[in-house]
C-alpha positions as CSV (number, residue, x, y, z in Angstrom):
1,X,-32.7,-11.2,33.9
2,X,-31.9,-12.4,30.4
3,X,-33.4,-15.7,29.4
4,X,-30.0,-16.7,28.2
5,X,-28.4,-16.4,31.6
6,X,-31.4,-17.4,33.8
7,X,-31.0,-20.6,35.8
8,X,-33.4,-23.3,34.8
9,X,-35.8,-24.7,37.3
10,X,-36.4,-28.2,36.1
11,X,-39.5,-28.6,38.2
12,X,-41.1,-25.8,36.3
13,X,-40.4,-27.2,32.8
14,X,-40.0,-30.8,32.1
15,X,-39.1,-31.8,28.5
16,X,-42.1,-31.6,26.2
17,X,-43.4,-35.1,25.2
18,X,-42.2,-36.1,21.8
19,X,-42.5,-39.1,19.5
20,X,-39.7,-41.7,19.7
21,X,-39.1,-41.3,23.5
22,X,-39.4,-45.1,23.9
23,X,-37.6,-46.2,20.7
24,X,-34.9,-48.8,21.4
25,X,-31.9,-49.2,19.1
26,X,-29.3,-52.0,18.9
27,X,-25.7,-51.5,20.0
28,X,-22.9,-53.0,18.0
29,X,-21.4,-54.3,21.3
30,X,-24.7,-56.1,22.2
31,X,-28.0,-55.2,23.7
32,X,-30.3,-52.3,23.2
33,X,-30.6,-48.8,24.6
34,X,-33.2,-46.0,24.3
35,X,-32.3,-43.8,21.3
36,X,-30.8,-40.4,22.3
37,X,-32.0,-38.0,19.5
38,X,-29.4,-35.2,19.5
39,X,-29.9,-34.1,15.9
40,X,-32.7,-31.6,16.4
41,X,-31.0,-29.1,14.1
42,X,-31.6,-31.4,11.2
43,X,-35.2,-32.5,12.1
44,X,-36.7,-32.3,15.5
45,X,-38.9,-35.1,16.7
46,X,-42.6,-34.4,16.4
47,X,-44.4,-33.3,19.6
48,X,-46.9,-35.8,20.8
49,X,-49.4,-32.9,21.0
50,X,-48.9,-32.3,17.3
51,X,-49.3,-35.9,16.4
52,X,-52.5,-36.2,18.5
53,X,-54.0,-33.1,16.9
54,X,-53.3,-34.4,13.4
55,X,-54.7,-37.9,14.3
56,X,-57.9,-36.3,15.6
57,X,-58.3,-34.3,12.4
58,X,-57.3,-37.0,9.9
59,X,-60.8,-38.6,9.5
60,X,-62.1,-35.2,8.5
61,X,-59.4,-34.6,5.9
62,X,-60.7,-33.0,2.7
63,X,-59.5,-30.9,-0.2
64,X,-59.5,-27.2,0.7
65,X,-61.1,-24.2,-1.1
66,X,-64.1,-24.3,-3.4
67,X,-65.4,-27.7,-2.2
68,X,-69.1,-27.7,-1.3
69,X,-68.9,-30.8,0.9
70,X,-68.7,-30.5,4.7
71,X,-65.3,-32.0,5.0
72,X,-63.9,-29.7,2.3
73,X,-65.4,-26.7,4.1
74,X,-64.1,-27.9,7.5
75,X,-60.6,-28.5,6.0
76,X,-60.6,-25.0,4.4
77,X,-61.5,-23.4,7.7
78,X,-58.7,-25.4,9.4
79,X,-56.2,-24.4,6.7
80,X,-57.0,-20.7,7.0
81,X,-57.2,-20.7,10.7
82,X,-53.7,-22.3,10.7
83,X,-52.6,-19.3,8.7
84,X,-53.9,-17.0,11.3
85,X,-52.2,-19.1,14.1
86,X,-48.9,-18.8,12.4
87,X,-49.3,-15.1,11.8
88,X,-50.0,-14.7,15.5
89,X,-47.0,-16.9,16.5
90,X,-44.7,-14.7,14.3
91,X,-46.1,-11.4,15.4
92,X,-47.1,-10.5,11.9
93,X,-48.2,-7.0,10.9
94,X,-51.9,-6.7,9.7
95,X,-50.8,-6.3,6.1
96,X,-48.4,-9.2,6.1
97,X,-49.0,-12.4,4.1
98,X,-48.3,-15.9,5.4
99,X,-47.5,-18.2,2.5
100,X,-47.2,-22.0,3.1
101,X,-44.3,-23.7,1.3
102,X,-42.5,-27.0,1.6
103,X,-39.5,-25.8,3.7
104,X,-37.2,-23.0,4.6
105,X,-35.3,-23.7,1.3
106,X,-38.6,-23.5,-0.6
107,X,-39.6,-20.3,1.1
108,X,-36.3,-18.5,0.3
109,X,-36.4,-19.8,-3.3
110,X,-39.9,-18.4,-3.6
111,X,-38.7,-15.0,-2.3
112,X,-35.8,-15.2,-4.7
113,X,-38.2,-15.7,-7.6
114,X,-40.2,-12.7,-6.4
115,X,-37.3,-10.2,-6.3
116,X,-37.8,-7.1,-8.4
117,X,-35.7,-6.6,-11.5
118,X,-32.1,-5.6,-10.8
119,X,-32.4,-6.3,-7.1
120,X,-29.1,-6.5,-5.2
121,X,-28.8,-9.2,-2.5
122,X,-26.4,-9.1,0.5
123,X,-25.7,-12.3,2.3
124,X,-23.0,-13.5,4.7
125,X,-20.9,-16.5,3.7
126,X,-21.8,-18.0,7.0
127,X,-25.4,-18.8,5.9
128,X,-26.9,-22.2,5.4
129,X,-27.0,-23.2,1.8
130,X,-30.8,-22.6,1.9
131,X,-30.2,-18.9,2.3
132,X,-26.8,-18.7,0.6
133,X,-27.7,-20.2,-2.8
134,X,-31.2,-19.2,-4.0
135,X,-30.3,-15.7,-5.3
136,X,-28.8,-16.9,-8.6
137,X,-30.8,-14.4,-10.8
138,X,-29.9,-11.4,-8.7
139,X,-26.7,-9.4,-8.2
140,X,-25.3,-11.0,-5.0
141,X,-22.6,-9.6,-2.7
142,X,-21.2,-12.3,-0.4
143,X,-20.0,-10.8,2.9
144,X,-17.0,-12.3,4.8
145,X,-17.6,-14.1,8.1
146,X,-17.7,-11.6,11.0
147,X,-16.1,-12.5,14.3
148,X,-18.3,-10.5,16.6
149,X,-22.0,-9.3,16.3
150,X,-20.8,-5.7,16.1
151,X,-18.6,-6.6,13.2
152,X,-21.5,-8.2,11.4
153,X,-23.5,-5.0,11.6
154,X,-20.4,-2.9,10.6
155,X,-19.7,-5.2,7.7
156,X,-23.3,-4.9,6.4
157,X,-23.4,-1.2,6.9
158,X,-20.2,-0.8,4.9
159,X,-21.5,-3.0,2.0
160,X,-24.8,-1.2,1.9
161,X,-23.2,2.2,1.9
162,X,-21.2,1.2,-1.1
163,X,-24.1,0.0,-3.2
164,X,-25.8,1.8,-6.0
165,X,-28.0,4.5,-4.4
166,X,-31.1,3.5,-6.2
167,X,-32.9,0.3,-6.8
168,X,-34.2,-2.5,-4.7
169,X,-31.9,-4.4,-2.3
170,X,-32.4,-7.4,0.0
171,X,-30.3,-8.6,3.0
172,X,-30.6,-12.3,4.0
173,X,-29.4,-13.3,7.4
174,X,-29.9,-16.2,9.8
175,X,-31.3,-15.8,13.3
176,X,-29.3,-18.7,14.8
177,X,-26.5,-20.5,13.1
178,X,-27.1,-24.1,12.2
179,X,-23.4,-24.9,12.8
180,X,-22.6,-23.0,16.0
181,X,-26.1,-22.2,17.3
182,X,-24.9,-18.6,17.9
183,X,-27.6,-15.8,17.8
184,X,-27.2,-13.1,15.3
185,X,-28.0,-9.4,15.9
186,X,-31.1,-9.5,13.8
187,X,-32.7,-6.3,15.1
188,X,-29.5,-4.3,14.6
189,X,-29.0,-5.8,11.1
190,X,-32.6,-4.9,10.2
191,X,-32.0,-1.3,11.3
192,X,-28.9,-1.1,9.2
193,X,-30.7,-2.5,6.2
194,X,-33.6,-0.1,6.5
195,X,-31.3,2.8,7.1
196,X,-29.8,2.2,3.6
197,X,-33.1,1.5,1.8
198,X,-32.8,-2.3,1.8
199,X,-35.2,-5.0,3.0
200,X,-34.3,-8.0,5.1
201,X,-35.4,-11.6,5.3
202,X,-34.7,-13.7,8.4
203,X,-33.9,-17.4,8.1
204,X,-35.5,-18.5,11.3
205,X,-35.1,-22.3,10.7
206,X,-32.9,-22.7,13.7
207,X,-34.3,-19.8,15.8
208,X,-38.0,-20.4,15.8
209,X,-37.9,-23.7,17.5
210,X,-35.8,-22.3,20.4
211,X,-36.7,-18.7,20.9
212,X,-39.7,-16.4,20.2
213,X,-39.6,-14.7,16.7
214,X,-41.6,-11.5,16.3
215,X,-41.6,-9.9,12.9
216,X,-42.8,-6.6,14.3
217,X,-40.3,-6.4,17.2
218,X,-37.4,-7.5,15.1
219,X,-38.5,-5.2,12.3
220,X,-37.7,-7.6,9.5
221,X,-39.5,-7.7,6.2
222,X,-39.9,-11.5,5.9
223,X,-39.3,-14.6,8.0
224,X,-38.8,-18.1,6.7
225,X,-38.9,-21.4,8.7
226,X,-39.6,-25.1,8.4
227,X,-42.1,-27.2,10.2
228,X,-39.8,-30.2,10.6
229,X,-37.5,-28.2,12.8
230,X,-40.4,-26.9,14.8
231,X,-41.5,-30.3,16.1
232,X,-44.0,-30.7,13.2
233,X,-43.7,-33.4,10.6
234,X,-45.0,-33.6,7.0
235,X,-42.8,-31.3,5.1
236,X,-44.3,-27.8,5.3
237,X,-42.7,-24.4,5.6
238,X,-43.6,-20.8,5.9
239,X,-42.7,-17.5,4.3
240,X,-44.3,-14.6,6.1
241,X,-44.0,-10.9,5.6
242,X,-44.5,-8.0,3.3
243,X,-47.0,-8.6,0.5
244,X,-46.0,-6.2,-2.2
245,X,-43.1,-8.0,-3.9
246,X,-45.0,-11.3,-3.6
247,X,-48.2,-9.8,-5.0
248,X,-46.3,-8.2,-7.9
249,X,-44.2,-11.3,-8.9
250,X,-45.2,-14.0,-11.2
251,X,-46.7,-17.0,-9.3
252,X,-44.0,-19.3,-8.0
253,X,-45.9,-22.2,-9.6
254,X,-48.5,-21.9,-12.3
255,X,-51.6,-23.9,-11.9
256,X,-54.9,-24.3,-10.1
257,X,-55.4,-22.3,-6.9
258,X,-53.0,-19.6,-8.0
259,X,-55.4,-18.4,-10.7
260,X,-58.6,-16.5,-10.3
261,X,-59.8,-16.5,-13.9
262,X,-58.6,-18.3,-17.1
263,X,-60.1,-17.6,-20.5
264,X,-59.3,-18.5,-24.1
265,X,-58.3,-15.7,-26.4
266,X,-59.4,-15.4,-30.0
267,X,-55.8,-15.9,-31.1
268,X,-55.8,-19.3,-29.4
269,X,-53.9,-18.4,-26.3
270,X,-55.1,-18.0,-22.7
271,X,-55.6,-14.9,-20.5
272,X,-54.9,-15.5,-16.8
273,X,-55.8,-13.4,-13.8
274,X,-53.8,-14.5,-10.8
275,X,-54.7,-14.1,-7.1
276,X,-53.1,-11.3,-5.2
277,X,-53.3,-13.1,-1.9
278,X,-51.0,-15.8,-0.5
279,X,-52.8,-18.2,-2.8
280,X,-50.8,-16.6,-5.7
281,X,-47.9,-18.7,-4.6
282,X,-49.7,-21.8,-3.3
283,X,-50.7,-23.5,-6.6
284,X,-51.9,-27.1,-6.4
285,X,-53.5,-29.0,-3.6
286,X,-51.8,-27.8,-0.5
287,X,-50.4,-30.0,2.3
288,X,-53.3,-29.4,4.7
289,X,-52.0,-31.8,7.3
290,X,-48.5,-30.3,7.2
291,X,-49.9,-26.8,7.6
292,X,-52.1,-27.9,10.5
293,X,-49.1,-29.6,12.2
294,X,-47.2,-26.3,12.0
295,X,-50.1,-24.4,13.6
296,X,-50.4,-27.1,16.3
297,X,-46.7,-26.8,17.1
298,X,-46.9,-23.0,17.3
299,X,-49.8,-23.3,19.8
300,X,-47.9,-26.0,21.8
301,X,-44.7,-23.9,22.2
302,X,-46.7,-20.8,23.0
303,X,-48.7,-22.6,25.7
304,X,-45.6,-24.2,27.2
305,X,-44.1,-20.8,27.6
306,X,-41.0,-19.8,25.7
307,X,-39.3,-18.2,28.8
308,X,-39.4,-21.6,30.5
309,X,-38.4,-23.6,27.5
310,X,-35.5,-21.2,26.8
311,X,-34.3,-21.2,30.4
312,X,-34.3,-25.0,30.5
313,X,-32.5,-25.3,27.1
314,X,-29.9,-22.8,28.3
315,X,-29.2,-25.0,31.2
316,X,-28.5,-27.9,28.8
317,X,-26.4,-25.7,26.6
318,X,-24.2,-24.7,29.7
319,X,-24.0,-28.4,30.7
320,X,-22.8,-29.5,27.3
321,X,-20.3,-26.7,26.9
322,X,-18.9,-27.2,30.4
323,X,-18.7,-31.0,29.8
324,X,-16.9,-30.6,26.5
325,X,-14.5,-28.0,28.0
326,X,-13.3,-30.7,30.4
327,X,-11.9,-32.8,27.5
328,X,-8.7,-31.1,26.2
329,X,-8.9,-32.8,22.8
330,X,-12.3,-31.3,22.0
331,X,-12.5,-27.9,20.3
332,X,-16.0,-26.2,20.1
333,X,-16.5,-24.2,17.0
334,X,-17.6,-20.6,17.4
335,X,-17.7,-17.3,15.4
336,X,-18.4,-14.9,18.2
337,X,-16.5,-16.5,21.1
338,X,-17.2,-18.9,23.9
339,X,-19.6,-16.6,25.8
340,X,-21.8,-15.8,22.8
341,X,-25.5,-16.6,23.4
342,X,-26.6,-19.6,21.5
343,X,-29.5,-22.0,21.1
344,X,-29.1,-25.8,21.6
345,X,-26.8,-26.3,18.6
346,X,-23.1,-27.0,19.2
347,X,-20.4,-28.2,16.8
348,X,-17.0,-29.5,17.6
349,X,-14.0,-31.5,16.4
350,X,-11.9,-34.0,18.4
351,X,-8.1,-34.1,18.0
352,X,-6.9,-37.3,16.4
353,X,-10.4,-38.3,15.2
354,X,-12.1,-38.3,11.9
355,X,-15.4,-36.6,12.8
356,X,-17.4,-39.2,10.9
357,X,-15.7,-42.0,12.8
358,X,-16.5,-40.3,16.1
359,X,-20.2,-39.8,15.1
360,X,-20.5,-43.4,14.0
361,X,-19.1,-44.6,17.3
362,X,-21.5,-42.4,19.3
363,X,-24.4,-44.1,17.4
364,X,-23.2,-47.7,17.2
365,X,-21.8,-48.0,20.7
366,X,-24.0,-45.6,22.7
367,X,-27.2,-45.2,20.8
368,X,-26.7,-41.4,20.3
369,X,-27.7,-39.7,17.1
370,X,-25.7,-36.6,16.1
371,X,-24.7,-35.1,12.8
372,X,-21.3,-35.0,11.1
373,X,-20.1,-33.2,8.0
374,X,-20.3,-29.6,6.8
375,X,-24.0,-29.2,7.7
376,X,-24.9,-27.6,4.3
377,X,-22.9,-24.6,5.4
378,X,-19.6,-25.4,3.6
379,X,-18.0,-21.9,3.6
380,X,-18.8,-21.4,7.3
381,X,-17.4,-24.7,8.5
382,X,-14.2,-24.2,6.4
383,X,-13.8,-20.8,8.0
384,X,-14.3,-22.2,11.5
385,X,-11.8,-25.0,10.9
386,X,-9.3,-22.6,9.5
387,X,-8.9,-24.4,6.2
388,X,-8.2,-23.1,2.8
389,X,-11.5,-22.2,1.0
390,X,-10.7,-24.7,-1.8
391,X,-9.7,-27.6,0.5
392,X,-11.7,-30.8,-0.1
393,X,-14.7,-31.5,2.1
394,X,-18.3,-32.6,1.8
395,X,-21.5,-33.3,3.6
396,X,-21.3,-36.7,5.1
397,X,-18.2,-38.8,5.6
398,X,-15.2,-38.1,3.4
399,X,-13.1,-41.0,1.9
400,X,-10.7,-41.1,4.9
401,X,-9.6,-43.7,7.3
402,X,-11.2,-43.5,10.8
403,X,-8.2,-41.8,12.4
404,X,-7.3,-39.4,9.7
405,X,-8.0,-35.7,9.8
406,X,-11.1,-34.7,8.0
407,X,-12.6,-31.4,6.9
408,X,-15.8,-31.9,8.7
409,X,-17.2,-31.6,12.2
410,X,-19.6,-33.1,14.7
411,X,-22.8,-31.4,15.7
412,X,-24.9,-32.1,18.7
413,X,-28.3,-30.4,18.9
414,X,-31.3,-30.6,21.3
415,X,-34.4,-28.8,22.3
416,X,-37.7,-28.8,24.1
417,X,-38.0,-32.6,24.1
418,X,-34.5,-33.5,25.2
419,X,-34.3,-35.4,28.5
420,X,-31.3,-34.7,30.8
421,X,-30.2,-38.3,30.4
422,X,-29.5,-37.9,26.8
423,X,-27.1,-35.0,27.5
424,X,-25.5,-36.9,30.3
425,X,-25.0,-40.0,28.1
426,X,-23.5,-37.9,25.4
427,X,-20.9,-36.3,27.6
428,X,-20.0,-39.6,29.1
429,X,-19.6,-41.1,25.7
430,X,-17.3,-38.3,24.5
431,X,-15.1,-38.7,27.6
432,X,-14.9,-42.5,27.1
433,X,-14.2,-42.4,23.4
434,X,-11.5,-39.8,23.8
435,X,-9.8,-41.6,26.7
436,X,-10.3,-45.2,25.7
437,X,-11.0,-45.2,22.0
438,X,-13.8,-46.9,20.1
439,X,-14.7,-50.5,21.1
440,X,-15.3,-51.6,17.5
441,X,-13.8,-51.3,14.1
442,X,-15.2,-49.1,11.4
443,X,-14.9,-48.7,7.7
444,X,-16.1,-46.3,5.0
445,X,-19.1,-47.5,3.0
446,X,-20.9,-45.4,0.4
447,X,-19.5,-42.2,1.9
448,X,-20.4,-43.1,5.4
449,X,-18.3,-44.4,8.3
450,X,-20.1,-47.5,9.6
451,X,-19.3,-50.4,12.0
452,X,-17.4,-53.3,10.3
453,X,-20.0,-56.0,11.0
454,X,-17.5,-58.7,10.0
455,X,-14.9,-57.6,12.6
456,X,-14.6,-58.6,16.2
457,X,-14.8,-56.0,18.9
458,X,-11.5,-54.3,19.7
459,X,-9.8,-55.3,22.9
């Protein structure tokens, strides 16, 4: 049975413990309530396991590589063993490199800087800006939003068939949309890319926290993801995959760690021999704690069992979709249709509501944290909302009154640490806001819709 249709047995997989479970937040109507973190797609709360592992290591922290001291050697071993842990988590091939970066965005910009000369890049307009925008120095073909997975494959095949027959090419595609949560046909897209002599990089920022990602099984050339979406704090990311383009490119950053030898020339210049390993693109003192936190999260998710985690999350997805479907004013956004498999990321709009106003009321009156805006995927959200490509819209609240139509949406997202009560409270809040309206007055301040603290509660 597919993990996307299997019924979840809650007794087998309780939510994984995360930081912030006991945080209380004030309500504008009075009192406090436990914070319902339903913005996992932006940053997931850190697993307690990750935090405990980092705390245990912290007293032994030292600068990695080349240090003679015990703590430096210990930290170097930890840093490199973390690289091996991530490689195993991603199912890397023996010859693949794992490069540590700051984020998914940083990883894809690194790959963009490593593209061979005259490389063609193919990317769907539905991508997050992190994978839509880095290819400024390449010849880029932007592909229209597909409406089915099969259409996505056909669109890519047609574009690749029409490209120049020689020269390097790269396809960039998401594994799960950060707007709709829908799963993309990565294996089929990889097969299409390779059949036409192109390579493919997978943006797994939204996929890796929710579903196993195996480079070998998916047959992709690179995978990029962020630690802060994988229940690991501290601002680290990963680019893992084929070594040749990375080895042949100029270092992403020039400096210590990336260089093997530096010598003065007689003409006054310097000669540099760069590393050919992952260190080539890891100049400077690395974020050892961030890297270790990613490795810890990889171990925690593997040990918890992805089958069980996915099954429980799919139960929550079904509960949210079913609950939203009961409110006629709510429209859930989708590219591939209501029945398309998705991770715990769901975006929607509410008839008669400015999305920023709705999100502000969820926070101020119910203690629920969601996201509103265009989610750094402006072309996709405009397509889903059926707007003109040039219509005004922005990340965050537009300058609109609370009840006016706005070119943005609301996103609720959840994962391994989400308790049932948070989902139940969210659905109750949606029903109450739609049927009864907000209990407080709101205004726009610095581009955000916020409670009007000087106003009395509405009747």
